[in-house]
N, C-alpha and C positions, 0 to 999 in steps of 0.2 A: 355679698362679692362688693365689692371697693366700692368707694363714696366717688370717685372719680371716674366710675364708670352706671355709677345710674342717678344722681344727682342732675338734676332739672326743673328750670321751672315749667314750667304750664306750656307746652307747644299751640305755633297753630291763634286762631283769632279771635276763640269760641267764647264764653259770658264768665269760663273760668279761667282762661287764658292769661298768662303773665300778659302777652298784651297791652289786656280791656283790663288788668289792676296792679299795673303799676303805677298808678298816681303817688306815692311816698316818696319809690326810688328818685319817679319825679321830679316831685320836689324840693331834696335832694343834693339832686346836682344844679337846680334853682340856686338854694341854697349857694351852694361854692362854685358859682359864674365868676362873682369879681376875683375870689382865691386863679385859678380857672386863666382868667385873661390876666393878670398881674405874673403868673408863673411863666406865660406865651408872650409874654413883654420883656421879662429881665431874660429868658432862652434869647431874643432876639437880640438882644443888647451885649450879648455875652459872647455872641455867637454870631461869624460871616457865612450864613448859610446860603445854600443854593436848592438840595433835599432835606427836608425836615422829620425824620424817622418818630410818628406816634404809636403807641398804643394801648388799646382800652380793654385793659383786664378787667373780666366778666361782666361781659357785654348783655351777654344777653339773647333777648331778642323784644322785638316789639319796638312802639313809635323811641323810644328812650335811646337807644339805643347809637341812633346817628345826630344826636344832639349835641353834643363833645364836637363832632364834627364842623357842622354848623359855626359853633362858639368859637371854633380856634380859625376856621376865615375868616367869622366874622374878624376877627383880631389882626390878624396879619393882615389883611384891607383897609383898617383904620389907621394900624400900623405905616405903611407904606402912605397914606395923602396926608401922612405928617410927620416919616421916615424923624424923628424929635429923639436923635440917638442911638437908634436903632439901626444895628448893620443887616440891610434886606434888598437880597438880590435880588434884582426887577424877572425872574422865569423864578423866584422861590417851588418846589412841589412837594407837595403833602404825600409822603408814604404812610397808611394808615393800616393796621393792624389788631385787625377785632376779635380776641381773644375770649375764649369758655370751654368748658369740656367737652369732651365727645357727641356728649351727647343731648350739645346744648342746638335748639333751632334757627342753625346756620340758616336755612331754606326759606323759612318766612324775608330774611336780613336780606338775603339777596334778591329776594323776589321786588322790595320792594324800593334796589337800588336805581331802577331805571327814571318812579319816578322822583325820584331827591336827585339826582343828576342833572334832571332838568326844571327841577326849580332854582340849583345853585344858579345854571347858566342864566335863566330867569332871572334871578336876583340881582348876581354880581356880575354879571356879560365875562367881558375881558377882562374883568382883576380878580378870576377866579382861579387862573392858572391849572397847570396839572395837579389832578389828584387823582391818587393809586388807593381806592383798600378793596382790599383780602382781609381770608380769616386766615388763624395761626391755632387749633383748636389746641390742650391739654391745660393743665396743671401750672398756676402761674407760684406755684409752690417751687420750683426747681428752674431749671432755663426755659426759653422757647424762643430766644434771640439769637442773631450773631452779635460779636464783644464789639462794643462802641457803636451799635448799631440805631440808636435810639437815643429822641432828646426831648422825647417828655415822656409822661407814664404818668395813667390817669386808672384809676378802679375807685367805683366808686358803688355801693351794697351789694360786695362782695365779700372783704376782706373776712366779715367776720363770721364766714363758714372756713370751718376747720377740714383736714387732705384726709384727714378720716377720725372716726369716731375714740374719743381716747381709751390708750391701750389699759384694759387690765376690767373695764366697767360691765361687760358681758356676765350674763351668767355661767358659762363655758368653762370659761379663765375664772372667776372666783371662785365656784365652785354652789355663788348661792349669787342671789340678784344684788349688789348696789345699792339700787339707786328701786327699792320697789313703788309701784303707782307712781313713777315719775321718769319724763321723757327729758329731764334739766336740770341741771340744779337750784335747788328750791330748801325751804326751811328745815324740811327733813332730811335732803342727804347727806351724808357722811361726811368729816371734811378728805377724807381720799376721794370720794370724785370729784370738791373744789381741788384740789392741787392735781388731781390728770385734767382736769379741764385747761386750767391754767398752764400748767407747763405742756402743752400740746397745741397752746396759740400761739404763746412762748418761740416752744419749736417750730412753727408752722411762720409766724412774723417773720423771724429771724434767716429760714433760706431764705423770706419771699426778699428780705432786703438785700439779703448775700447773691439773688441771682439777680436783680434790678443792677446792683452797682458793676456787675459784671457786664451789662449789655449796654448801658446807658454812658454818652459821652460827657465827657467834662463841661461843668457847668448846665448842664441838661437839670430838670424838676417833675420832681415829682406833684403829686396834690391826690390824696388818699378821701378816700369818705367810706364810714363804714357806723355800722348798731354799735353804739356805746352805753354803757347805764352808770349815771348818778353821783353813783360811790363804791367805796374800795371793798364793800359787801355785797357780789354777787348774787344775794341772797334776798335782799327787801324786794320788796313786791314793784320797785320800779326797774327791775333789775331782770323779772321773770316771769312777768303775773302771766303775760303770752302764752309764755306756754305753761304757766299752773292751769289756764283756762283749755288748751289742746288735754292736759295730760287729764284732766278729771273732764271731759268730753270724754276721752277712751277708755278709763273707770267707767263712766253709764255705762259703754256697750259693754262690759266684760261683763257688770252686773244684768243688762241683762240675755244673758251669753252668746251676744254676736259673737265675740272674739275672747280668744283665750289671756287671759290673763300671765302667765308665764310671755305672747308676745309684746306684752306691755312692759314689761318689767327685762325684757331684752333689748327695746328698743332703745337709741341713746342719741336725742340730738347731734349733730356732726355741727356747732354755731358756739358759738364766743362774745359774747359783748363784754370788752373790755373795758376798763373805765380809763382817764387822760393818767395819773398816776403810771399803771401799765403799760401805757403805749412810749412815754418818756421814758421808761428806765430799758423797754426793750431796744428802743432808736440807739440810746444809749450806748449800750452793753456789744449791739451790732458792730455798731461803731462806723457806717462806710456814708451815713449821711450827718449831714445838718440838716434841723429843722428851723425850718423858719418861723413856724408857727403852729399852736395848734387850739382852736376852737369848738365845743360844744352849744351845741343850739340841737331844740326842742320841738317835733313837729307832731300832729296828730294823729293819730293812729291811720284815721281814714286817708291823709292828704290831702283834706279839701280845707280847712280851716272856718269850715260854713260858719261853725259857734263861733269865732273870733268876727264875723262880718255885720254876725246878724244876732247874735247876744240871742240865739236860740238855739238847742238842741235837738236832732233828731236822730233818737236813740240805737230802736229799729232800724232808718234808713244808715245809721255808721255802720252798725252792730254787722250788721247783710256784710257792706264794704270790706269791713276787715277779715266777716268770718270767707269773703273768697280770694281775700290773699292769700292767707293760708291752706 
């Protein structure tokens, strides 16, 4: 079955749902907040906008989904009060398109909209302006919107997911398991596995950029946040440790006779965490966009930062949180 038909975060608001286990993703959005603010201000400086088109690609569901909208509204309201060289319409309206795959839990998002609208009206008052939120399901590795309809594109914690498992890695295509006992790149993976993952990411990212270039207006901005790795070598522990843990857990189930080894050997995660050099090269090679900045940052796996605040570490509690995110 294709990735776009089956891949989604856990639905609902239960204990193991994405909504209850997305602190890491929320932290990433928080860190990117100043960059988002600067990008929106640059858009307002270079365009006389009456209706701003905004797309959040890979929005998922839960409390993080509507964070971006609140941040952009705050920027616009502050800009109206200062109006320092910005081109603002008194009636600037926002057209927000929430995008994810067809299997995403859009219903949870829609159920939260009435409370979200009411909160905005109470906090922002008449400064709020018109806000139109809609869903646009589909893969962002291709066109989603009409030409020249978007001013701002945001994608957070989504571009590390590939459009498909790299071709040729499954046992049927290769005649044997190429990545035996593993579900992602590892120290034991042959070079052909590394090359296949790298090529798939570059093809996907190039198509993403090409599609957005056709959909965005001149002077538009994108802010992209995704999982990365600290070194060029994708087999270092820091690059693939969580997948090593998951593969080890699956092989333990194999040893206990609970699942077939062939199922583990035939599974490869549709995921790739690039390094900074790869991103820069891919962006330059595709050629549609200029890069304002590229920043790398580290966060705790559980998203709490508890160890930094209290100088202690709850190994069991942190491990449980990380396990739920997987």
